[in-house]
C-alpha positions as CSV (number, residue, x, y, z in Angstrom):
1,M,215.8,33.4,-48.1
2,R,216.9,30.8,-50.6
3,R,220.5,29.8,-50.5
4,R,222.5,30.3,-53.8
5,Q,223.6,27.1,-55.5
6,P,227.4,26.8,-56.1
7,L,228.6,27.0,-59.6
8,P,229.4,23.6,-61.2
9,L,233.1,22.8,-61.5
10,L,234.3,22.4,-65.0
11,P,236.4,19.3,-65.8
12,L,240.2,20.1,-66.0
13,P,241.8,19.7,-69.4
14,P,244.2,16.7,-69.9
15,V,247.1,19.1,-69.9
16,L,247.1,22.4,-68.0
17,G,249.9,24.9,-68.9
18,L,251.2,26.7,-66.0
19,A,253.5,29.0,-67.9
20,L,252.6,31.8,-70.1
21,C,254.9,30.7,-73.0
22,G,254.9,27.0,-72.4
23,F,258.5,26.7,-71.3
24,L,257.7,25.8,-67.6
25,P,256.7,22.3,-66.4
26,W,253.3,21.0,-67.2
27,L,250.8,19.4,-64.9
28,V,249.4,16.1,-66.4
29,P,246.8,13.8,-64.9
30,S,248.2,10.7,-63.1
31,R,246.9,8.0,-60.8
32,Q,248.1,10.0,-57.9
33,G,246.4,13.2,-59.1
34,F,248.7,15.3,-61.3
35,A,252.4,14.9,-62.3
36,I,254.9,17.5,-63.5
37,V,256.5,16.9,-66.9
38,D,259.2,18.8,-68.7
39,P,257.9,20.0,-72.1
40,L,261.4,20.4,-73.4
41,A,262.3,16.7,-72.9
42,D,261.1,15.4,-76.3
43,C,263.8,13.0,-77.5
44,N,261.7,11.5,-80.3
45,G,260.5,14.8,-81.6
46,N,256.8,14.0,-81.6
47,L,255.9,17.3,-79.7
48,V,254.9,15.3,-76.7
49,P,257.1,15.3,-73.6
50,D,258.9,12.1,-73.0
51,D,257.4,11.5,-69.6
52,L,254.0,12.0,-71.1
53,D,254.7,9.6,-74.0
54,I,255.6,6.9,-71.4
55,R,252.6,7.6,-69.2
56,L,250.2,7.6,-72.1
57,G,251.8,4.4,-73.4
58,T,252.8,5.9,-76.8
59,S,256.4,5.0,-75.9
60,V,257.9,2.1,-74.0
61,D,260.4,2.5,-71.3
62,C,261.6,-1.1,-70.6
63,N,264.2,-0.2,-68.1
64,A,262.2,2.5,-66.3
65,N,264.9,5.2,-66.7
66,G,262.4,7.8,-67.9
67,K,263.6,7.7,-71.5
68,P,261.6,6.3,-74.4
69,D,263.2,3.1,-75.8
70,E,263.1,4.5,-79.3
71,C,265.5,7.2,-78.1
72,E,267.7,5.0,-76.1
73,V,268.3,2.5,-78.9
74,Q,270.2,5.2,-80.8
75,E,272.9,4.8,-78.2
76,T,272.7,1.3,-76.7
77,D,271.3,-1.2,-79.2
78,C,274.5,-3.0,-80.4
79,N,272.5,-5.9,-82.0
80,S,270.0,-3.5,-83.8
81,S,267.1,-5.3,-82.2
82,G,265.2,-2.1,-81.6
83,V,265.4,-2.8,-77.8
84,P,268.0,-1.2,-75.5
85,D,270.8,-3.7,-74.7
86,D,270.1,-3.9,-71.0
87,C,266.5,-4.8,-71.7
88,D,267.6,-7.5,-74.1
89,I,269.7,-9.0,-71.3
90,V,267.0,-8.7,-68.6
91,S,264.4,-10.2,-70.8
92,G,266.6,-13.1,-71.7
93,A,266.6,-12.2,-75.4
94,S,270.3,-11.8,-75.2
95,R,272.9,-13.5,-72.9
96,D,275.6,-11.6,-71.0
97,C,277.9,-14.4,-69.9
98,N,280.6,-12.1,-68.6
99,G,278.3,-9.6,-66.8
100,N,279.6,-6.5,-68.7
101,S,276.1,-5.3,-69.7
102,V,276.9,-6.0,-73.4
103,P,274.9,-8.7,-75.2
104,D,277.2,-11.7,-76.0
105,E,276.5,-11.4,-79.7
106,C,278.0,-7.9,-79.6
107,D,281.0,-9.0,-77.5
108,A,281.6,-11.9,-79.9
109,A,281.7,-9.6,-82.8
110,R,284.8,-8.0,-81.3
111,L,286.3,-10.8,-79.2
112,D,285.6,-14.2,-80.6
113,C,288.9,-15.4,-82.0
114,N,287.6,-19.0,-82.6
115,G,284.4,-18.0,-84.3
116,N,282.0,-20.0,-82.0
117,S,279.8,-16.9,-81.3
118,E,280.9,-16.9,-77.7
119,P,283.1,-14.1,-76.3
120,D,286.6,-15.4,-75.6
121,D,286.5,-14.6,-71.9
122,C,283.3,-16.7,-71.5
123,D,284.8,-19.6,-73.4
124,I,287.7,-19.5,-70.9
125,A,285.5,-19.0,-67.8
126,S,283.2,-21.9,-68.8
127,G,286.0,-24.3,-69.6
128,A,285.0,-24.5,-73.2
129,S,288.5,-23.2,-74.1
130,R,291.8,-23.4,-72.1
131,D,294.0,-20.4,-71.5
132,C,297.2,-22.1,-70.4
133,N,299.3,-18.9,-70.3
134,G,296.6,-16.6,-68.7
135,N,296.6,-14.0,-71.5
136,A,292.8,-14.1,-71.9
137,I,293.1,-15.6,-75.4
138,P,291.8,-19.2,-75.9
139,D,294.7,-21.6,-76.5
140,E,293.3,-22.6,-79.9
141,C,293.8,-19.0,-81.0
142,D,297.2,-18.6,-79.5
143,A,298.2,-21.9,-81.1
144,A,297.1,-20.5,-84.5
145,R,299.9,-17.9,-84.2
146,L,302.5,-19.5,-81.9
147,D,302.5,-23.3,-82.2
148,C,305.7,-24.2,-84.1
149,N,305.4,-27.9,-83.5
150,G,301.7,-28.2,-84.5
151,N,300.5,-29.9,-81.3
152,S,297.7,-27.4,-80.7
153,V,299.4,-26.0,-77.6
154,P,300.9,-22.5,-77.6
155,D,304.7,-22.7,-77.5
156,D,305.1,-20.9,-74.2
157,C,302.7,-23.4,-72.6
158,D,304.7,-26.3,-74.1
159,L,307.8,-24.8,-72.4
160,A,306.1,-23.9,-69.1
161,G,304.5,-27.3,-68.9
162,G,307.7,-29.2,-69.6
163,H,306.3,-30.7,-72.8
164,S,309.1,-29.1,-74.8
165,A,312.6,-28.2,-73.9
166,D,314.3,-24.9,-74.6
167,C,317.9,-25.6,-73.8
168,N,319.1,-22.3,-75.3
169,A,316.4,-20.2,-73.6
170,N,315.3,-18.5,-76.8
171,Q,311.6,-19.0,-76.0
172,A,311.2,-21.5,-78.9
173,P,310.9,-25.3,-78.4
174,D,314.1,-27.1,-79.3
175,E,312.3,-29.3,-81.9
176,C,311.2,-26.1,-83.7
177,D,314.7,-24.6,-83.6
178,I,315.9,-27.8,-85.3
179,A,313.1,-28.0,-87.8
180,S,313.5,-24.4,-88.9
181,G,317.3,-24.7,-89.2
182,T,317.8,-22.1,-86.4
183,A,319.8,-24.8,-84.6
184,Q,321.7,-27.9,-85.9
185,D,321.2,-31.4,-84.7
186,C,324.0,-33.3,-86.4
187,N,323.7,-36.4,-84.2
188,R,319.9,-36.5,-84.5
189,N,319.2,-36.8,-80.8
190,A,316.5,-34.0,-80.9
191,V,318.8,-31.7,-79.0
192,P,320.5,-28.7,-80.6
193,D,324.2,-29.2,-81.1
194,D,325.2,-26.2,-79.0
195,C,323.1,-27.6,-76.1
196,D,324.7,-31.0,-76.4
197,V,328.1,-29.4,-76.1
198,Q,327.2,-27.0,-73.3
199,S,325.6,-29.7,-71.2
200,G,328.6,-32.0,-71.6
201,R,326.6,-34.7,-73.4
202,S,328.9,-34.3,-76.3
203,K,332.6,-33.3,-76.5
204,D,333.8,-30.5,-78.7
205,L,337.6,-30.7,-78.7
206,N,338.1,-28.0,-81.3
207,T,335.5,-25.7,-79.7
208,N,333.7,-25.1,-83.0
209,G,330.3,-25.7,-81.4
210,R,329.8,-29.0,-83.2
211,P,329.7,-32.3,-81.3
212,D,332.8,-34.4,-81.9
213,E,330.7,-37.4,-82.9
214,C,329.6,-35.3,-85.9
215,E,333.0,-34.2,-86.9
216,P,334.7,-36.2,-89.7
217,A,337.0,-38.9,-88.3
218,F,340.5,-39.3,-89.9
219,L,344.0,-40.5,-89.3
220,R,346.6,-37.7,-89.4
221,G,349.2,-38.4,-92.1
222,D,346.9,-40.7,-94.1
223,S,346.6,-38.6,-97.3
224,N,345.3,-41.5,-99.5
225,C,342.7,-42.6,-96.9
226,D,343.6,-46.2,-96.6
227,A,343.5,-46.0,-92.8
228,T,347.3,-46.4,-92.5
229,M,350.2,-43.9,-92.5
230,D,353.1,-44.9,-94.7
231,I,355.3,-43.6,-97.5
232,S,352.5,-43.8,-100.0
233,D,350.8,-41.0,-98.2
234,S,353.7,-38.6,-98.7
235,V,353.9,-39.6,-102.4
236,W,350.2,-38.8,-102.7
237,S,350.6,-35.4,-101.1
238,L,353.7,-34.5,-103.2
239,S,351.8,-35.6,-106.4
240,F,348.9,-33.3,-105.4
241,L,351.1,-30.4,-104.6
242,F,353.5,-30.5,-107.6
243,S,352.2,-32.8,-110.3
244,G,348.5,-32.1,-110.5
245,G,347.7,-35.5,-108.8
246,P,344.3,-36.1,-107.1
247,R,343.7,-34.2,-103.9
248,P,343.9,-35.9,-100.5
249,C,340.6,-37.3,-99.4
250,C,340.8,-35.4,-96.2
251,G,342.6,-32.0,-95.7
252,D,343.1,-32.6,-92.0
253,A,344.7,-36.0,-92.7
254,A,347.1,-34.5,-95.2
255,D,347.9,-31.6,-92.8
256,V,350.5,-33.7,-91.0
257,N,351.9,-30.9,-88.8
258,D,348.5,-29.5,-88.1
259,D,349.3,-25.9,-89.1
260,G,346.0,-25.4,-90.9
261,K,347.2,-25.9,-94.4
262,V,348.6,-28.5,-96.8
263,D,352.1,-27.7,-98.2
264,I,355.5,-29.3,-98.6
265,S,356.2,-29.2,-94.9
266,D,353.5,-32.0,-94.4
267,P,355.1,-34.8,-96.4
268,V,358.5,-33.7,-95.1
269,H,357.2,-34.1,-91.5
270,A,355.7,-37.5,-92.4
271,L,358.9,-38.8,-94.0
272,N,361.0,-37.6,-91.0
273,Y,358.6,-39.4,-88.7
274,L,358.7,-42.6,-90.7
275,F,362.4,-42.8,-91.4
276,R,364.3,-40.4,-89.2
277,G,362.6,-40.8,-85.8
278,A,361.1,-37.4,-85.7
279,S,358.1,-36.5,-83.5
280,A,354.8,-38.2,-84.4
281,P,352.1,-36.1,-86.1
282,P,349.6,-34.4,-83.7
283,P,346.4,-36.2,-82.8
284,P,344.6,-38.0,-84.2
285,G,347.6,-39.9,-85.5
286,P,349.4,-41.8,-86.5
287,G,347.1,-44.7,-85.5
288,P,345.9,-47.3,-85.1
289,R,342.5,-45.7,-84.9
290,C,340.9,-42.6,-86.4
291,G,339.7,-39.6,-84.3
292,V,338.5,-36.0,-84.6
293,D,340.7,-33.0,-85.0
294,P,341.2,-31.3,-81.6
295,T,342.2,-28.1,-83.2
296,L,340.1,-25.6,-85.2
297,D,341.4,-24.7,-88.7
298,D,339.9,-24.0,-92.2
299,N,341.1,-27.3,-93.9
300,D,337.5,-28.5,-93.8
301,D,336.4,-25.7,-96.1
302,R,339.2,-26.2,-98.6
303,L,339.8,-29.9,-98.4
304,P,336.9,-31.7,-96.6
305,C,337.2,-35.2,-95.3
306,E,335.7,-37.8,-97.5
307,Y,336.9,-41.1,-96.1
308,P,335.4,-44.2,-97.8
309,E,332.6,-45.7,-95.8
310,G,333.9,-48.0,-93.1
311,S,337.6,-47.4,-93.8
312,C,338.3,-45.3,-90.7
313,R,338.0,-47.3,-87.5
314,T,336.9,-45.1,-84.6
315,P,336.4,-46.1,-81.0
316,P,332.9,-45.5,-79.6
317,G,332.4,-41.9,-78.5
318,E,335.5,-40.5,-80.4
319,G,333.8,-39.7,-83.7
320,A,332.2,-41.2,-86.7
321,S,333.4,-42.2,-90.1
322,G,333.5,-39.4,-92.7
């Protein structure tokens, strides 16, 4: 009896559906035989499952995450190169200096204060930029906002490094306080006046916050500013008070009794001192040298001191000519 020959096997189709309606996984040929793919995973909408797109080479999957690159770039392609960001970095097409998985050109678009196309944190890490105050901002950018003295160093670093003083602890270099008018520096020693006084470098007898060397020097009782006290000064004051004569050149000098105003009691006090042995006028007077007013009053506002240059002799450290 002849044996029956087996029926020839028909070749399998490329894709064999295992589900009646096509919603269950498919079997597709692979090097290992067959692979299961999900027909519903079709991110690019080409009616071919993503896994099959990748296996057939119709889609690229540069990072081997099972998702076609054309779908992934919709979410992670910050530089619009058409390639997922992580692949740009791995291939060397983009740098990632700070290791945050974001191409540098995209980081720099957000955080590149100095406009050099490098992320700020990379500038700092590489030493291309300094960050003296540790605030993750290159100093050249901080200095663009907070560099009152124009030395290209942020003010807080000037203070921390001892390059600038901040005697009044207001977080601004003293030279800037002076330049802006926030602080006065009447003696031009580059130190705010209040700091000169507080440190003891300057005296402030009348406690008005102004160093005595900047106060007008005068001689009490010298109404006509000739650097002496005599009867002519009382005549000058009486003429000013009652006859419309010229005002005293220095209100404090004409305020013989130092009561904060110029009136009839002042020439009376002066004449009593000169001719009747009454008490001498309060300092600085009656001589022989000028000095500053140790008391605070408002005569400077109403009758400022305007001694002729060089007419008022003042010992060193006791004031300056007005």
